[in-house]
LOBAPA-508849 format. One record per residue (C-alpha): residue number from 1; z, y, x. Coordinates in Angstrom, 3 decimals. Each point is the difference from the previous one (the first is absolute). Example, Ala and Ser with C-alpha at 12.3 -4.5 7.8 and 13.67 -1.06 7.14 Angstrom:
# residues 2
FIDREN,badren,up,north,east
FIDREN,1,7.800,-4.500,12.300 $
FIDREN,2,-0.660,3.440,1.370 $
# end
This chain:
# residues 333
FIDREN,badren,up,north,east
FIDREN,1,0.000,0.000,0.000 $
FIDREN,2,-0.632,3.536,1.119 $
FIDREN,3,1.290,3.038,-1.849 $
FIDREN,4,0.741,3.705,0.144 $
FIDREN,5,3.041,1.805,-1.378 $
FIDREN,6,0.758,3.580,-0.936 $
FIDREN,7,3.552,-0.450,1.270 $
FIDREN,8,1.324,-2.006,2.934 $
FIDREN,9,0.121,-3.119,-2.158 $
FIDREN,10,-0.882,-1.184,-3.507 $
FIDREN,11,2.599,2.059,-1.847 $
FIDREN,12,0.275,-0.628,-3.724 $
FIDREN,13,-0.137,3.619,-1.155 $
FIDREN,14,-1.921,1.766,-2.738 $
FIDREN,15,-0.930,3.653,-0.333 $
FIDREN,16,0.840,1.635,-3.331 $
FIDREN,17,-1.168,3.502,0.942 $
FIDREN,18,-3.266,-0.322,1.971 $
FIDREN,19,-3.271,-0.884,-1.799 $
FIDREN,20,-0.853,-3.001,2.180 $
FIDREN,21,1.613,-1.562,3.081 $
FIDREN,22,-1.344,-3.029,1.878 $
FIDREN,23,2.937,-1.582,1.837 $
FIDREN,24,-1.515,-3.212,1.412 $
FIDREN,25,-3.248,-1.937,0.233 $
FIDREN,26,-0.840,-3.324,1.597 $
FIDREN,27,-2.247,-3.036,0.351 $
FIDREN,28,1.220,-3.613,-0.081 $
FIDREN,29,-2.233,-2.974,0.786 $
FIDREN,30,1.214,-3.587,0.175 $
FIDREN,31,-0.820,-1.185,3.524 $
FIDREN,32,2.956,-1.675,1.711 $
FIDREN,33,2.425,-0.679,-2.889 $
FIDREN,34,-0.388,-2.717,-2.623 $
FIDREN,35,1.537,2.085,-2.748 $
FIDREN,36,1.451,3.422,-0.695 $
FIDREN,37,1.932,1.207,-3.025 $
FIDREN,38,1.690,3.200,-1.160 $
FIDREN,39,2.768,0.179,-2.570 $
FIDREN,40,1.557,3.273,-1.134 $
FIDREN,41,1.993,-0.791,-3.180 $
FIDREN,42,0.685,3.673,-0.709 $
FIDREN,43,-3.307,1.341,1.250 $
FIDREN,44,-0.344,3.258,1.906 $
FIDREN,45,0.344,3.665,-0.835 $
FIDREN,46,-3.692,0.714,0.724 $
FIDREN,47,-3.344,-1.453,-1.086 $
FIDREN,48,-1.693,-2.759,1.946 $
FIDREN,49,-3.711,-0.792,-0.303 $
FIDREN,50,-1.387,-3.181,1.579 $
FIDREN,51,-3.697,-0.824,0.450 $
FIDREN,52,-1.120,-3.600,0.531 $
FIDREN,53,-2.704,0.541,2.597 $
FIDREN,54,-0.641,-3.676,0.682 $
FIDREN,55,1.124,-3.443,-1.093 $
FIDREN,56,2.591,-0.351,-2.750 $
FIDREN,57,3.630,0.913,-0.650 $
FIDREN,58,2.559,-0.622,-2.719 $
FIDREN,59,1.742,2.963,-1.643 $
FIDREN,60,2.706,-0.184,-2.633 $
FIDREN,61,0.124,2.355,-2.954 $
FIDREN,62,2.831,-0.334,-2.527 $
FIDREN,63,0.844,-3.289,1.619 $
FIDREN,64,-3.491,-1.408,-0.557 $
FIDREN,65,-2.200,-0.974,3.003 $
FIDREN,66,-3.550,1.264,0.384 $
FIDREN,67,-2.290,-1.402,2.667 $
FIDREN,68,-2.380,2.813,0.921 $
FIDREN,69,-3.114,-0.189,2.124 $
FIDREN,70,-1.725,2.540,2.261 $
FIDREN,71,-0.913,3.166,-1.867 $
FIDREN,72,3.247,0.207,-2.006 $
FIDREN,73,2.714,2.654,0.129 $
FIDREN,74,3.632,-0.098,-1.058 $
FIDREN,75,2.404,2.878,-0.605 $
FIDREN,76,3.748,-0.394,-0.042 $
FIDREN,77,1.714,2.873,-1.784 $
FIDREN,78,3.353,1.556,0.993 $
FIDREN,79,2.947,-2.319,-0.686 $
FIDREN,80,-2.318,-2.861,-1.002 $
FIDREN,81,0.976,-3.358,1.540 $
FIDREN,82,-2.412,-0.936,2.779 $
FIDREN,83,-1.009,-3.492,0.996 $
FIDREN,84,-3.164,-1.149,1.704 $
FIDREN,85,-1.039,-2.938,2.190 $
FIDREN,86,-2.695,-0.474,2.654 $
FIDREN,87,-1.150,-3.333,1.432 $
FIDREN,88,-1.986,-0.938,3.098 $
FIDREN,89,-2.143,-2.356,-2.049 $
FIDREN,90,-0.888,2.919,-2.279 $
FIDREN,91,-1.159,2.116,2.982 $
FIDREN,92,1.868,2.951,-1.482 $
FIDREN,93,-1.116,3.444,1.204 $
FIDREN,94,1.834,2.883,-1.705 $
FIDREN,95,0.231,3.775,0.418 $
FIDREN,96,3.005,1.848,-1.463 $
FIDREN,97,1.202,3.557,-0.452 $
FIDREN,98,3.281,1.590,-1.159 $
FIDREN,99,0.003,3.407,-1.662 $
FIDREN,100,1.881,2.248,-2.421 $
FIDREN,101,-0.119,3.513,-1.456 $
FIDREN,102,-0.233,1.867,-3.274 $
FIDREN,103,-3.734,-0.774,-0.348 $
FIDREN,104,0.159,-3.676,0.968 $
FIDREN,105,0.318,-1.403,-3.533 $
FIDREN,106,-2.817,2.169,-1.353 $
FIDREN,107,-2.358,-0.958,2.846 $
FIDREN,108,0.695,-3.690,-0.521 $
FIDREN,109,-0.516,0.270,-3.735 $
FIDREN,110,-3.315,1.802,0.491 $
FIDREN,111,-1.117,-2.767,2.366 $
FIDREN,112,0.786,-2.621,-2.652 $
FIDREN,113,3.464,-1.236,0.987 $
FIDREN,114,1.618,1.234,-3.187 $
FIDREN,115,2.485,-1.765,-2.212 $
FIDREN,116,-2.713,-1.087,-2.437 $
FIDREN,117,-3.714,0.007,-0.589 $
FIDREN,118,-1.243,-2.085,2.898 $
FIDREN,119,-0.278,-3.618,1.036 $
FIDREN,120,-0.187,-1.558,3.431 $
FIDREN,121,-2.108,-2.990,0.796 $
FIDREN,122,2.106,-2.527,1.849 $
FIDREN,123,0.936,-3.668,-0.020 $
FIDREN,124,3.300,-1.458,-0.983 $
FIDREN,125,1.819,-1.573,2.918 $
FIDREN,126,-0.775,-3.362,-1.559 $
FIDREN,127,-3.720,0.682,-0.045 $
FIDREN,128,-1.662,0.971,-3.276 $
FIDREN,129,-1.951,3.233,-0.315 $
FIDREN,130,1.519,2.615,-2.256 $
FIDREN,131,0.699,3.699,-0.472 $
FIDREN,132,3.354,1.317,1.127 $
FIDREN,133,1.902,1.741,-2.827 $
FIDREN,134,2.293,1.729,2.503 $
FIDREN,135,-0.089,3.610,1.015 $
FIDREN,136,-0.917,0.618,3.620 $
FIDREN,137,-2.637,-2.653,0.758 $
FIDREN,138,-3.693,0.822,0.082 $
FIDREN,139,-3.269,-1.305,1.365 $
FIDREN,140,-1.589,2.811,2.041 $
FIDREN,141,-2.767,-1.681,1.998 $
FIDREN,142,-0.481,-0.157,3.764 $
FIDREN,143,-1.269,3.388,1.077 $
FIDREN,144,-0.010,0.550,3.801 $
FIDREN,145,1.532,3.434,-0.616 $
FIDREN,146,3.275,-1.567,-1.145 $
FIDREN,147,0.786,-1.618,3.357 $
FIDREN,148,-1.252,3.082,1.855 $
FIDREN,149,2.366,2.301,-1.888 $
FIDREN,150,2.962,-2.321,0.567 $
FIDREN,151,-0.788,-0.270,3.726 $
FIDREN,152,-0.400,3.764,0.371 $
FIDREN,153,3.327,0.534,-1.753 $
FIDREN,154,1.767,-2.450,2.308 $
FIDREN,155,-1.420,1.752,3.066 $
FIDREN,156,0.998,3.453,-1.271 $
FIDREN,157,3.568,-1.147,-0.680 $
FIDREN,158,0.230,-1.582,3.439 $
FIDREN,159,-1.356,2.996,1.947 $
FIDREN,160,1.418,2.737,-2.279 $
FIDREN,161,-2.371,2.665,1.285 $
FIDREN,162,-0.378,3.472,-1.462 $
FIDREN,163,-0.442,-0.107,-3.795 $
FIDREN,164,0.472,-3.776,-0.225 $
FIDREN,165,2.141,0.215,-3.146 $
FIDREN,166,-2.788,1.799,-1.869 $
FIDREN,167,-2.610,-2.455,1.302 $
FIDREN,168,1.891,-3.101,-1.166 $
FIDREN,169,0.544,1.610,-3.414 $
FIDREN,170,-3.736,0.708,-0.284 $
FIDREN,171,-0.773,-3.582,1.039 $
FIDREN,172,2.214,-1.328,-2.792 $
FIDREN,173,-1.565,2.348,-2.542 $
FIDREN,174,-3.470,-1.078,1.106 $
FIDREN,175,0.996,-3.652,-0.243 $
FIDREN,176,1.219,0.437,-3.571 $
FIDREN,177,-3.129,1.953,-0.945 $
FIDREN,178,-2.194,-2.808,1.354 $
FIDREN,179,1.999,-2.494,-2.053 $
FIDREN,180,-0.495,2.140,-3.098 $
FIDREN,181,-3.732,0.215,0.662 $
FIDREN,182,-0.216,-3.790,0.252 $
FIDREN,183,2.004,-0.434,-3.185 $
FIDREN,184,-2.220,2.344,-1.999 $
FIDREN,185,-3.166,-1.772,1.133 $
FIDREN,186,-1.084,-3.409,-1.328 $
FIDREN,187,0.265,-1.603,3.461 $
FIDREN,188,0.115,0.571,3.745 $
FIDREN,189,-3.737,0.172,0.643 $
FIDREN,190,-0.865,1.809,-3.245 $
FIDREN,191,2.856,2.423,0.650 $
FIDREN,192,-1.577,1.029,3.302 $
FIDREN,193,-3.394,0.203,-1.675 $
FIDREN,194,1.388,2.256,-2.718 $
FIDREN,195,1.614,2.267,2.575 $
FIDREN,196,-3.336,0.261,1.809 $
FIDREN,197,-1.856,0.902,-3.181 $
FIDREN,198,2.450,2.746,-0.915 $
FIDREN,199,-0.022,1.423,3.531 $
FIDREN,200,-3.816,0.012,-0.082 $
FIDREN,201,0.092,1.914,-3.291 $
FIDREN,202,2.423,2.577,1.432 $
FIDREN,203,-2.227,0.483,3.048 $
FIDREN,204,-3.074,0.313,-2.238 $
FIDREN,205,1.661,2.649,-2.188 $
FIDREN,206,0.970,2.096,3.018 $
FIDREN,207,-3.508,-0.174,1.464 $
FIDREN,208,-2.034,0.426,-3.177 $
FIDREN,209,2.157,2.163,-2.288 $
FIDREN,210,-2.811,2.640,-0.274 $
FIDREN,211,-2.221,-2.665,-1.582 $
FIDREN,212,-0.091,-0.994,-3.655 $
FIDREN,213,2.416,-2.950,0.088 $
FIDREN,214,0.432,-2.119,-3.121 $
FIDREN,215,3.111,-2.177,0.181 $
FIDREN,216,-1.371,-2.717,-2.302 $
FIDREN,217,-3.286,-0.157,1.904 $
FIDREN,218,1.813,-0.158,3.347 $
FIDREN,219,2.097,-2.951,-1.170 $
FIDREN,220,-3.025,-1.922,-1.315 $
FIDREN,221,-2.072,0.747,3.104 $
FIDREN,222,2.741,-1.464,2.198 $
FIDREN,223,0.601,-3.151,-2.024 $
FIDREN,224,3.190,1.073,-1.784 $
FIDREN,225,0.883,0.257,-3.649 $
FIDREN,226,0.911,3.548,-1.006 $
FIDREN,227,3.468,-0.945,-1.264 $
FIDREN,228,0.800,-1.989,3.162 $
FIDREN,229,-1.203,2.826,2.238 $
FIDREN,230,1.997,2.684,-1.816 $
FIDREN,231,3.164,-2.105,-0.101 $
FIDREN,232,-0.254,-1.062,3.651 $
FIDREN,233,-0.820,3.518,1.165 $
FIDREN,234,3.005,1.436,-1.843 $
FIDREN,235,2.307,-2.658,1.463 $
FIDREN,236,-1.233,0.780,3.524 $
FIDREN,237,-0.120,3.812,-0.153 $
FIDREN,238,2.228,1.002,-2.904 $
FIDREN,239,-2.950,1.654,-1.767 $
FIDREN,240,-3.017,-1.063,-2.024 $
FIDREN,241,-3.372,0.130,1.829 $
FIDREN,242,-1.098,3.002,-2.074 $
FIDREN,243,3.210,1.926,0.646 $
FIDREN,244,-0.236,-0.778,3.709 $
FIDREN,245,-3.584,1.291,0.104 $
FIDREN,246,0.893,3.146,-1.948 $
FIDREN,247,2.872,0.731,2.375 $
FIDREN,248,-2.372,-0.205,2.970 $
FIDREN,249,-2.455,2.383,-1.674 $
FIDREN,250,2.669,2.512,-1.043 $
FIDREN,251,1.486,-0.011,3.512 $
FIDREN,252,-3.428,0.646,1.548 $
FIDREN,253,-0.769,2.696,-2.584 $
FIDREN,254,3.242,1.820,0.833 $
FIDREN,255,-0.935,-0.052,3.676 $
FIDREN,256,-3.451,1.449,-0.740 $
FIDREN,257,1.465,2.703,-2.235 $
FIDREN,258,2.477,0.967,2.719 $
FIDREN,259,-2.384,0.060,2.953 $
FIDREN,260,-3.485,0.852,-1.303 $
FIDREN,261,-1.743,2.526,-2.252 $
FIDREN,262,-2.029,-2.576,-1.941 $
FIDREN,263,-0.283,0.691,-3.728 $
FIDREN,264,1.967,-2.111,-2.456 $
FIDREN,265,-3.184,-1.794,-1.004 $
FIDREN,266,-0.836,-0.788,3.621 $
FIDREN,267,3.504,-1.304,0.655 $
FIDREN,268,-0.212,-2.166,-3.113 $
FIDREN,269,-3.285,-1.506,1.130 $
FIDREN,270,1.290,-0.615,3.523 $
FIDREN,271,2.910,-2.091,-1.276 $
FIDREN,272,-1.985,-2.045,-2.498 $
FIDREN,273,-0.122,1.991,-3.254 $
FIDREN,274,-3.367,1.244,-1.284 $
FIDREN,275,1.593,1.921,-2.874 $
FIDREN,276,2.044,3.013,1.229 $
FIDREN,277,1.742,0.413,-3.351 $
FIDREN,278,1.215,-3.592,0.010 $
FIDREN,279,1.105,0.402,3.610 $
FIDREN,280,1.948,3.182,-0.872 $
FIDREN,281,1.797,-1.712,-2.906 $
FIDREN,282,0.824,-3.011,2.178 $
FIDREN,283,1.218,2.220,2.832 $
FIDREN,284,2.246,1.978,-2.342 $
FIDREN,285,1.511,-3.150,-1.481 $
FIDREN,286,0.959,-1.265,3.474 $
FIDREN,287,0.892,3.213,1.836 $
FIDREN,288,1.285,2.167,-2.849 $
FIDREN,289,-2.532,2.802,0.489 $
FIDREN,290,-3.760,0.468,0.031 $
FIDREN,291,-1.997,-0.265,3.249 $
FIDREN,292,-0.475,3.808,0.035 $
FIDREN,293,3.708,0.599,-0.503 $
FIDREN,294,0.830,-2.474,2.741 $
FIDREN,295,-2.384,1.702,2.431 $
FIDREN,296,1.406,3.447,-0.825 $
FIDREN,297,3.577,-1.184,0.395 $
FIDREN,298,-0.764,-1.532,3.365 $
FIDREN,299,-1.829,3.155,1.148 $
FIDREN,300,2.998,2.135,-1.003 $
FIDREN,301,2.359,-2.330,1.797 $
FIDREN,302,-2.088,0.112,3.170 $
FIDREN,303,-0.337,3.797,-0.204 $
FIDREN,304,3.749,0.306,-0.429 $
FIDREN,305,0.631,-2.136,3.052 $
FIDREN,306,-2.523,2.009,2.017 $
FIDREN,307,1.590,3.337,-1.040 $
FIDREN,308,3.461,-1.350,0.781 $
FIDREN,309,-1.196,-1.038,3.433 $
FIDREN,310,-1.525,3.428,0.666 $
FIDREN,311,3.184,1.742,-1.084 $
FIDREN,312,2.038,-2.130,2.358 $
FIDREN,313,-2.367,0.849,2.856 $
FIDREN,314,0.278,3.735,-0.743 $
FIDREN,315,3.760,-0.262,-0.282 $
FIDREN,316,0.249,-1.743,3.351 $
FIDREN,317,-2.349,2.547,1.594 $
FIDREN,318,1.999,2.882,-1.483 $
FIDREN,319,3.305,-1.352,1.196 $
FIDREN,320,-1.480,-0.603,3.420 $
FIDREN,321,-1.322,3.570,0.334 $
FIDREN,322,3.169,1.656,-1.315 $
FIDREN,323,2.616,-2.328,1.397 $
FIDREN,324,-1.361,-0.405,3.489 $
FIDREN,325,-2.102,1.930,2.449 $
FIDREN,326,-3.093,-2.056,0.650 $
FIDREN,327,-1.383,0.210,3.493 $
FIDREN,328,0.753,-0.650,3.634 $
FIDREN,329,2.913,2.450,-0.067 $
FIDREN,330,1.600,-1.442,-3.111 $
FIDREN,331,3.737,-0.482,0.139 $
FIDREN,332,2.261,-2.166,-2.018 $
FIDREN,333,2.765,1.770,-1.886 $
# end
């Protein structure tokens, strides 16, 4: 086993004030021992997440054993009894991480480790395939990024270089976001494919926003149903495709209004709207004022800043000429 710790050793502590604290992370692979087991009847104060990277391992939830294979994750909650067993014949290879904080529960719930509403594919210790009814067990797939994030976290905790606490927190957040992405997709490969399609759409919108883009046509042209595309895009970006595209266009229009003298009609055309009246109504609904009003307000703001700067220059020059004699014979009073 190799591991990294926030403190000198694996202290069982939990933060109740900080958003997220990673206190320990490690990697255990059965190589020299025939068996390994952990029993904590009263659990720990923090959360522990374990990822079966290879082979199999047995974890107990509510006293019931669950034999989990590679690609499974288990969370033990604060004060929950912990028991798990590794065997050489199972070629167990497990990563683990301990963490706490005021945001820990919410992050786990968002990833799918809530108290209800999910199932975890596993096998009973006696063999038969089934779904685990227990909270804290989930099939997450075998993405290479999982092991990479665990390994990076271990190294950061061992070296404890500048900013390491923030880096290990970001690694944990990224890990949980990847788990959530896998859960929302229909499977490991299709999940990656979906992510690629949405990223391609985002890139296309940024490059071609001046063009006449039809969301339905884009979905059909790229082999997606409209409902699937809209739902997947919203899950990935937090916005619908149309809203995302409009936000790009409004942002670019504001920049043109601030920095150029193009007419409102020309600005509208440059950001993808052939009808200036429609563009003006859309702009007002998003910004709270018409394009002309926005341009005027920005011009006044810039003029005010310029006048303020000139006044400061004159004030400095005046104080210099009256307060001090300027020249080679100047003296300090």
